[in-house]
Steps between C-alpha positions, in 0.01 A plus 500: 500500500181489710165539302195615686209384278134578556259227411177703484179398678325225302704195427828372348414656162504850636880523490629763253709387201790689657458320824467155335826563296673585828379189685615286225856617505534478879681223662296509824133601540332590833133567563380712779237291677351699789299781344283390211541179317145335508441521122841371404440143598798457745474185688653402823782302338598804298382389149304749307333601180783762476763227480318343205490821310840623573673162477696576822490359853383761744615539859234618725608802712281532811491793744774374714739449202422839345530699818764311686709286261501699169869553517549164351289593198698818453831309527393283216409810293870599523589205298206419259164642400228444766129570458272597784146470403230713666122476458379853384771763465838470678461818684149437636663413839781676691671153536622525143629847540712374776618210280619754244689718762678189636584394147648842416708482827646168381580633162239291328341638185126511508256502210121541563215377275170677602150353476146569607433518865187565727616864513404564134262206426263632759423765237253251340231607748488839333646711777772711355841415621622850558206551737630249760663601819742306714460111471440318836543141617248330735642229728296233660361581846597272793336470838780724647599711197270719299720749315339816365790727399377498135169667611670846483608432155147409384366810676752731347439345147116550554550859620679564165232313297745231395444130467675261722637159377501247790733206465379208713716287722667170388633260740729246342759287688425689819664324798280406786525676835582168669770411248669841548512429877653155460744616238374250239303645213161362430278704263135605502281400217489767218239775553382769263282790613170536327323825407227407753749458785668832408177702500398331841838620647473840344149555644615382846786751491272781393255403785802523750650821357166677422658768271266444210770419242252251342192291592301211376344709227841607358542375142777255439613264213599132583729339255598127507752314294596826311652419168373141474238364270249460782554838671207641686426864548210643705419863592276581782479620858709340772161350623410361161860359431483311842224271346702419185686177450815601319636153473862381506784742582669732446279790595554872524268804581468849383332768717342745263562872530354786306397373161511657150184440291706260275596303801147475616393362164776227507425417859135440417612218271610313798239592756261244645188445304215710624714694741603866481868601566408808685367516851520715813883531476496818295886515497499234229271683274 
């Protein structure tokens, strides 16, 4: 049996009772370690606050293992119960959908234990979840690569009056270009995109495209460390949020669409002191 268990967003205590029961009866426990694990105290040697609570050793599953060597995990699940722990909800990433498909192909039974993820926890800012359009991911720019394919999705969402959740890039255990050329893997230091960097890139794309999907007066909500005790939520224009220090990762950004009066009332709770949420960008009124 393979258990896919969501851990929630805050810390080791956010696992559900059902999830904890499943972990305790599994012979082997893996922890996905390349998306979002900052608040869970995972150290380089693999010890964690999770192990203390669960009373089980945890094997760290990095990107390479999950995407290239997961067959060994599935092979174990044919003989005994295996838990695969995921921060947030197991189906917040397509990788885990692929894991279920591969398990089914091998005849491995799969049980899923859901939990909170950024996809629903973002509702705390007051924007109604059913008024969101397609979610986008914003990758880091490089000197030679500045992708903007997500621009069309933002534009389409905005034309429909829908909010856009922007998930920001995470670089964990990324091989260096030199190491790839030499065939020996060396890894870049971890990098986590900030809200400020995301807005800078978005404005650069708008300047290049010039299609008026948004501008520096467009209202947004910046959310940092969502679900943690020290989460930070600030509503304001892109220009205003550029000046905000959101602190440690992880960050995400919402580009606000057309708002309902109740949404506006809730957003005002998070606006910068002395600032108005509404400017020249009338599409966000």
